[in-house]
C-alpha positions in Angstrom: 0.0 0.0 0.0 2.9 2.3 0.5 6.0 3.1 -1.5 9.3 4.7 -0.6 10.4 7.8 -2.4 13.2 8.8 -0.1 14.3 7.3 3.2 11.8 7.8 6.1 9.1 9.2 3.9 6.2 7.0 2.7 3.0 7.7 0.8 -0.5 6.5 1.3 -1.3 7.0 -2.4 2.0 6.4 -4.2 0.3 6.0 -7.6 -0.4 9.7 -7.6 3.3 10.4 -7.8 3.1 9.7 -11.5 1.9 13.3 -11.8 5.6 14.3 -11.2 6.2 13.3 -14.8 4.0 16.2 -15.9 6.0 18.5 -13.7 9.2 17.2 -15.2 7.8 17.8 -18.7 7.0 21.4 -17.9 10.6 21.9 -16.6 12.1 20.3 -19.7 9.9 22.3 -22.0 11.0 25.6 -20.4 14.6 24.6 -20.6 14.2 23.8 -24.3 12.5 27.1 -25.0 15.3 29.0 -23.2 18.0 27.1 -25.1 16.3 27.5 -28.5 15.4 31.2 -28.4 18.3 32.5 -26.3 15.9 33.6 -23.6 18.6 34.3 -21.1 20.3 36.9 -23.3 17.3 39.3 -23.4 16.4 41.3 -26.5 19.1 41.9 -29.2 21.4 44.8 -28.4 20.6 48.0 -30.3 16.9 47.4 -30.6 14.8 50.6 -30.7 12.4 49.0 -28.3 15.2 49.0 -25.7 15.1 52.8 -25.7 11.4 52.8 -24.6 11.0 49.7 -22.4 13.8 48.5 -20.1 15.1 45.0 -20.5 13.6 42.2 -18.4 16.1 40.7 -16.0 16.5 37.0 -17.0 17.0 35.8 -13.4 13.5 37.1 -12.5 12.0 34.9 -15.2 14.0 31.9 -14.1 13.0 32.4 -10.5 9.3 32.8 -11.3 9.3 29.7 -13.4 11.4 27.7 -11.1 9.2 28.6 -8.1 6.1 27.6 -10.1 7.6 24.2 -11.0 8.6 23.7 -7.4 5.1 24.6 -6.2 3.6 22.0 -8.7 6.0 19.3 -7.4 5.1 20.0 -3.8 1.4 19.8 -4.6 1.9 16.5 -6.2 3.8 15.2 -3.2 1.0 16.5 -0.9 -1.6 14.8 -3.2 0.2 11.5 -2.6 -0.4 11.8 1.1 3.1 11.6 2.5 4.0 10.2 6.0 7.0 11.2 8.0 8.1 11.7 11.6 6.6 14.7 13.3 6.3 15.9 16.9 2.8 15.6 18.3 1.6 16.3 21.9 1.4 13.3 24.2 -2.0 12.4 25.3 -1.1 11.9 28.9 2.0 12.1 31.1 3.1 13.3 34.5 5.8 15.8 35.3 7.0 16.5 38.9 8.8 19.8 39.4 11.4 19.5 42.1 12.7 23.0 43.1 15.7 23.7 45.4 14.7 26.2 48.2 18.0 26.3 50.0 19.4 29.6 51.3 21.7 29.8 48.4 18.7 30.5 46.2 18.7 34.0 47.6 21.7 34.9 45.5 21.2 37.9 43.3 23.5 36.9 40.4 20.2 36.1 38.6 17.8 39.0 38.8 15.9 39.7 41.0 17.3 36.6 42.7 17.6 32.9 41.9 14.4 31.9 43.7 12.1 34.6 42.2 13.4 34.0 38.7 13.1 30.2 39.2 9.5 30.6 40.4 8.5 32.7 37.4 10.1 30.3 35.0 8.5 27.3 36.6 5.0 28.8 36.5 5.5 29.5 32.8 6.7 25.9 32.3 3.4 24.5 33.6 1.6 26.4 30.8 3.8 24.9 28.1 2.7 21.4 28.8 -0.3 19.8 27.1 -3.5 20.3 29.1 -4.0 16.6 30.0 -0.5 16.4 31.6 -0.4 16.0 35.4 2.0 18.3 37.1 3.2 17.8 40.7 5.5 19.9 42.9 8.2 19.0 45.4 10.4 21.5 47.3 13.7 20.4 48.9 16.5 21.9 51.0 17.8 19.8 54.0 14.7 17.6 53.5 12.1 17.3 50.7 8.4 18.2 51.0 5.6 17.2 48.6 3.8 20.5 47.9 1.2 19.4 45.3 0.3 15.9 44.1 0.1 15.4 40.3 -2.9 17.3 38.9 -4.1 19.0 35.8 -5.0 22.1 37.8 -2.3 24.5 36.8 -3.5 27.2 39.1 -3.0 25.1 42.3 0.6 24.3 41.2 1.4 27.9 40.4 0.1 29.1 43.7 2.2 26.5 45.5 5.3 27.7 43.5 4.6 31.2 44.7 4.4 30.0 48.3 7.8 28.3 48.3 9.9 29.2 51.4 13.7 29.2 52.0 15.2 26.5 54.2 18.8 25.5 55.1 21.0 22.8 53.5 20.6 20.9 50.2 19.4 17.3 49.7 19.1 16.6 46.0 18.7 12.9 46.6 15.8 13.4 48.9 14.2 15.7 46.2 14.4 12.8 43.7 13.1 10.2 46.1 10.2 12.4 47.2 9.3 13.1 43.5 9.2 9.3 42.9 6.9 8.9 45.9 4.6 11.6 44.6 4.3 9.8 41.2 2.9 6.8 43.0 -0.1 8.9 44.2 -1.4 9.5 40.7 -4.7 7.7 40.2 -5.0 5.4 37.1 -6.7 6.7 34.0 -10.4 5.5 34.3 -10.5 4.9 30.5 -7.2 3.0 30.5 -6.6 1.6 34.1 -3.8 -0.7 33.1 -1.9 2.0 31.1 1.0 3.6 32.9 1.6 7.0 31.4 5.2 8.2 31.0 6.6 10.4 33.8 9.6 12.6 34.3 11.1 14.7 37.0 12.4 18.2 36.3 14.8 19.2 39.1 16.3 22.6 39.6 19.1 23.3 41.9 22.1 25.6 42.4 24.2 23.5 44.8 25.5 20.1 45.8 24.1 17.6 48.3 25.2 18.1 51.9 22.3 16.3 53.6 20.3 13.1 53.1 20.7 10.1 50.9 22.9 9.9 47.8 21.6 11.7 44.7 23.4 9.1 42.5 21.5 6.3 44.2 18.3 8.2 43.8 19.0 8.7 40.1 19.5 5.0 39.6 16.2 4.2 41.4 14.5 6.7 39.1 15.9 4.9 36.1 14.8 1.6 37.5 11.3 3.0 37.7 11.5 4.4 34.1 11.5 8.0 35.2 14.2 10.2 33.7 15.4 13.2 35.7 16.0 16.4 33.8 18.3 18.5 35.9 18.9 22.3 35.7 22.0 23.8 37.2 20.9 27.3 37.9 23.1 30.3 38.7 26.6 31.6 38.0 30.0 31.1 39.4 29.8 34.5 41.0 26.8 34.0 43.2 26.9 34.8 46.9 24.6 35.3 49.9 25.1 37.4 53.1 24.3 35.3 56.2 24.5 37.1 59.6 26.7 39.8 58.0 29.1 37.3 56.4 29.4 37.1 52.7 29.4 33.4 51.5 30.1 32.4 47.9 27.5 30.0 46.4 28.7 29.1 42.9 26.4 26.8 41.0 27.5 23.2 41.1 27.3 21.4 37.7 28.9 18.0 38.4 26.3 16.4 40.7 23.4 17.4 38.5 25.2 16.0 35.5 25.6 12.7 37.3 21.9 12.6 38.3 20.8 13.3 34.8 23.1 10.7 33.3 22.3 7.9 35.8 18.5 8.4 35.5 18.5 8.5 31.7 17.5 12.2 31.6 19.4 15.3 30.5 21.3 18.0 32.2 20.8 21.7 31.4 22.4 24.9 32.6 21.0 28.4 33.0 22.8 31.5 34.2 20.0 34.0 33.7 16.2 34.2 33.9 15.9 34.2 30.1 18.2 31.1 29.8 16.1 29.4 32.4 12.9 30.0 30.4 14.6 28.7 27.3 15.6 25.6 29.2 12.1 25.0 30.4 10.8 25.4 26.9 13.2 22.8 25.7 12.2 20.4 28.4 8.5 21.0 27.8 9.0 20.0 24.2 11.1 17.0 25.1 8.6 15.6 27.7 5.4 17.0 26.2 5.8 15.8 22.6 6.8 12.6 21.0 8.0 11.8 17.5 5.5 9.6 15.7 5.0 8.5 12.1 2.0 10.4 10.8 0.6 11.9 7.6 2.3 15.2 6.9 0.3 16.4 3.8 0.0 19.9 5.4 3.8 20.3 5.5 4.1 20.0 1.7 1.0 22.1 1.1 2.8 24.8 3.0 5.9 24.4 0.9 3.8 24.7 -2.2 2.1 27.9 -0.9 5.5 29.5 -0.2 6.9 28.5 -3.6 3.7 29.8 -5.3 4.1 33.1 -3.4 7.6 33.5 -4.8 6.4 32.6 -8.3 3.6 35.2 -8.1 5.9 37.9 -6.9 8.3 37.1 -9.8 5.5 37.4 -12.4 4.3 40.6 -10.8 7.8 42.0 -11.0 8.0 41.1 -14.7 4.6 42.5 -15.5 5.3 45.8 -13.8 8.8 46.1 -15.2 10.2 46.7 -11.8 13.8 47.8 -11.9 
């Protein structure tokens, strides 16, 4: 029922591709006319008509015809109903946001400070996920606390993000373990009770573990449960906080978060500004919120045809108006 034209592209109606022969005939006919009449050389030099009407520029003709032929070819491809890989929103999944609320998040190397910028970006992240996604929230410092169980209610998650409070120490491993526990509270889908939707943890931190269980062991447990951890190392090397009048350097720590991401099957990101953090969250949202599937992509080639047709139209208009 299908036939391959190029690798990874199939057609539901491959017989319609025979129309490409007509497109090829048009292209060959144009080439033959150009070759026979010396079309590319313009009018003969010295013609009296040249004094009245400026010469057409050959490249405009070639561009217009070439774009028209390309538009015809793209329409034929669309007519054959092509299939290719495309990113489509997942129907259902769960994401747990694990956010570091340690004292180091007061550092102002990211404006207005690490915590405020992290809260704003995390709230925006919840809006980037498909509506049916469940989102949970865990905060961690010396210990980890479940803030919101997985839910499709974005408002409750965003309000909880706004309510995050600072606490001493950092326990990245506990943040991962608590996130895994939170995933277990998700009720089954009533329509597909035996279906286990994909899940992921998005963990943001600026430091290294100094309390609790090993983050590497937690990452291995996450991988065992099929839950990748996407880590975000947030902050700069110049961050500092003032505690009881004493300035303490709190540079972002990349190594531990890279290990957590690698051991869990996730990916490690870095962000040194609020804008970079938003871009990271956008990349993660696309990664966990969409999947590559093999689907019909007729619309893609119709779009190509429309763009080529637009170029051809502008070229013809230019020739007709004798634009310089």
